[in-house]
N, C-alpha and C positions, 0 to 999 in steps of 0.2 A: 504494500500499499504506500502511496506517495506520502511523504512527510512534509508538511508545510513549514516554511522557515519565515519567522517574522521579519518584517522589513523595518526594524527600528534600530539598526546598528548606527553608532555614532562615529562620524568622520573626525579625524584629527590629523595634525601634521606629524611627521616623523623625520628622523635623520639617519643617515648611513643605511646600509643594507642589512641591519640587524634590528630586532625589535624586542623591546623590554617584555619580560615575562609578567603576565598578570592573569587573574582568574578568568577574565574574558578579553580577548584581543580587541583592540579598537582598530577600526579600518582606516588606513593611512590615506592621505590625499597626495597623489603623485603630482609633482610639479614638472611641467614640460620645460625641457632644456633646449635641445636642438631638434628641429623637426624637418623632415624631408618627405614630400608627398609625391606619389606616382599614381596617376589614374589613367587607365587605358579602357576605351570603349570600342567594342567590335560588334557590328550588326551584320548578319548574313541571312540570306533567304535559303531555306533548306527544304528539300523535297522529301516528304515523309510518306512511305507506302504508296507512292504514285498519286497522292491527293493534292500535291502542290501546296502543302501546309507551310505557311511562313513562320519562321521562328527567329526571334531576336536574341542573340547571345550577347549579354553585357558583362563586362568584367571590370573590376576596380581593385587597385592595390594601394596600400598606404603603409609607409615605414616611418617610425618616430624613435628618437632617442630621449628617454626620460631620466632626468637626473635624480639620484637618491642623495639628499643632503646628509652631512654628518649628524649622528645621533649620539647624545650624551645624556643619560638620565640623571647623572649627578649623585646617585646613591649606590652605584655598583650592583644593580639588579641584574638578573640573568638576561641576556640578549639572544635574539634568534636571528639566524640568517634568513634572507628573503625566501630561500627555497623551503625552509621549515614554516615560515609564515604562510606561504601559499598553500600549505597542506592543512591549514586550520580553517574552520568555518568562516571566520572573519576575513581570511585571505581570499577564499573563494568568492565571498560577497564583494570584496574590493575588485577582484578581476572581472566579475560579471556586472559590476555597477548596479547593484540591486536597488539602489535609491531611485533609479530611473525606470524600474519595472513596475507594472501593476501587480503582478503576483510572482512568487518564486518558491518552487517546491523541489524537494529532493526525490528523484526516482530510484536511485541506488547510490552506491558509494561515490561515484564520480559523474553521475548524469543528473541534469537539472532541467526542469520544465519552467520556462519563463514566458510571461505574457507582457506585452507592451501596452501603454495606454491606447484606447480606441482611436482610430483614425476616421475622419469624416470627409467624404468626397461626394459632392452633390447631395443626393438623398440617401446615400449608402453609409453605413457605419460598419467598420471592421476592426477586429482585435487580433493583431498578429500573435501567434503562439509558436514558440521555438523550443526544441529540445537540444540542449548543449551538453557536450562532454568535456570535462576539465581534467587534463592529465599532467599533474606537476611531478618533476623529478629534481634531482640534485643540480642538473645543468640547465633545465629549461621548463617551460610550462606551455602546454598546448591546449587551446580551446577550439573545439570543432562543432559546427552546427550539424546535427544529425537529421533534423527535419524542420520545416517551416510551413505553417499554414495559417489561413485567415478563418476566424470564427465570426459569425454574424448571421445574416439572413440566408435563405437558400440560394439566392442569386450570388451573394458574396462567397459562400462556401463552394459554389460551383467553380469559382476561379482556381481553386486549389488543383483542379485537373489540368490547368493550362499553364502552369509555371513550376519551375523548380529552382532551388537556391542552394548554394554551397559556400560556406564561410569557414576560413581557418585563420586563427590568430596565434602566432608563434612568438613567445616571449623568451628572450635569453638575458643574461645578466653578466656583468664583468666590471672591471675597474681599470682605469689608466692612471697611474701615479696615485694620487690621494682621492681621486673622484670615482664614485661608483654610479652605475647607471643601468637602466633596462633598455634593451633593444626590442621594439615592438614591430612586428611584421604582419599585416592583416591583408588577406586576399578574399575577394567576394566575387562569385560568379552567379549570374542570373540567366535563366532561359525562359523566355516569354513566347507563348504561342499567340500569333496575330490571327484571330479567327472571327472577329465581329466587324460588321460594317459600321462606319465607313473606312475603318483601318485597313481591311483587307484590300481595299481599292487603292491604298496609298503605297508608295515605294517604301521599302524597309528603312531607307535613310530618314524618313519622317519620324521614326522611333528613336533615332540616334541622338537628336538634339535634346529632347526632354530627358532621355536616359543619361546623357552627359551631365546635364544640370543636376539631376537627382543624385548621381554618384559623387559629384563634387560638393 
């Protein structure tokens, strides 16, 4: 049975890539240091089973370096390396940014079901639901999206048959001289089936422009 996790974690600052031991970990607020972003959008027409189905394949990638400032608790308490922190419930909550989620529940030891706040478009309302797997190790942490679907009206849920999504967030850490940092590398791939009029009458390039804006 899925176990609900309350979204009442408190955010606080921290320093260095170690964390002070306490009965319950606080979620740190990462500060962005140097950022580099790469976004690539590709749209192609694909023939599926001879039915001339048009599919738009969109992909986006983003890389960032996040600085981990020095931490000194001043009392000599036990500290944890970031790899240990990310194996704690508060570390998972920090990685998944649970404060931005509508709901967050644990499915098993490293798989979580997350729902985002409802989206409204014209007269439709949809709630995105994602299953995410978090795999932390001593060297890195990998977040993978196992599934993504929309919940809402029958019309909204029908769209789940016409798109697929794949997301991977790979985090590594290291230090140069006295500075410690996280390297974050995110890749997102979307496949959208263009099946309704008037979109089927348009060239697939018409999907590229809004897709580009959405990804950026």
